[in-house]
C-alpha positions in Angstrom: 94.2 114.6 76.1 90.2 114.3 76.3 88.8 113.2 79.6 85.1 113.6 81.3 84.8 117.1 82.2 82.5 116.2 84.7 85.2 114.7 86.9 87.3 117.8 86.8 87.4 119.0 90.4 90.5 120.4 92.2 90.0 117.4 94.8 90.5 115.0 91.9 93.6 116.8 90.7 94.9 116.7 94.2 94.3 113.0 94.5 95.5 112.2 91.3 98.4 114.3 92.2 98.8 112.4 95.2 98.5 109.2 93.4 101.9 110.2 91.2 103.7 110.5 94.2 103.6 106.7 95.0 107.0 105.1 94.0 106.8 101.5 94.2 103.8 98.6 94.0 104.3 98.4 98.2 103.9 102.5 98.4 100.8 101.7 96.4 99.2 99.1 98.9 100.0 101.6 101.9 98.1 104.2 100.3 95.0 102.4 98.9 94.5 100.2 101.8 94.3 103.4 103.9 92.3 105.0 101.0 89.6 102.1 99.9 88.2 99.3 101.4 89.5 95.7 100.3 86.3 95.4 98.1 86.9 98.5 96.2 90.6 97.6 95.7 89.3 94.0 94.7 86.7 95.4 92.2 89.0 97.6 90.7 91.8 95.1 90.0 89.1 93.1 88.7 88.0 95.7 86.0 91.6 96.3 85.3 92.1 92.5 84.5 88.9 92.4 82.5 90.3 94.9 80.5 93.6 93.4 79.9 91.9 90.0 78.7 89.4 92.0 76.4 92.4 93.7 75.0 94.5 90.4 74.7 91.3 88.9 72.6 89.7 86.8 75.3 86.2 85.7 75.4 83.6 86.3 78.0 83.5 82.8 79.1 87.1 83.1 79.7 87.2 86.3 81.3 84.4 85.0 83.6 86.1 81.9 84.4 89.4 83.7 85.1 88.2 86.8 87.1 84.4 86.0 88.0 83.4 89.0 86.5 79.8 89.0 85.7 78.9 89.7 82.2 77.4 93.3 82.8 81.0 94.5 84.5 82.6 92.6 81.1 80.4 94.8 78.8 80.9 98.0 80.9 84.8 97.5 80.7 84.8 96.7 76.8 82.3 99.7 76.4 85.3 101.9 77.8 88.1 100.0 75.9 85.9 101.0 72.9 84.7 104.5 73.2 86.1 105.4 76.5 89.2 108.0 77.4 91.6 105.8 76.3 92.7 105.0 79.4 93.1 101.5 79.4 95.0 101.4 76.4 97.4 104.3 77.5 98.5 102.1 80.5 98.3 98.7 78.8 100.5 99.8 76.3 102.9 101.4 78.7 103.1 97.9 80.6 103.9 96.0 77.4 103.1 92.3 77.3 99.4 92.3 77.5 99.6 94.7 80.4 101.1 92.1 83.0 103.7 93.2 85.4 107.3 92.1 84.2 108.1 91.0 87.7 106.4 89.7 91.1 107.2 90.5 94.4 106.4 89.6 97.8 104.4 92.2 99.9 106.8 94.1 102.0 106.6 94.1 106.2 104.3 97.3 106.6 106.4 100.2 108.2 104.7 101.3 111.7 
């Protein structure tokens, strides 16, 4: 599977291997809350939602209204959807139904 060789690094491999160990959305919350700032998590979530909406054929105006993303962010995501490594398409295809989660869940209490 093609990917950017500039990203390949043993530290990045180790990070991705760690992500693959996560078994639930709750575990993802715990890990990413420790790894990223709240703003970084929200930015990633926004970009992914933009990708979902573009994949589903939404207009820029609809995407801005729903996500608050700038036109620059939307354009960047669109460029990666069209010319990137196909990571968005891979995940959106696996999620199915326009990339939406098939269920909702309340966030479980954090173990201490």
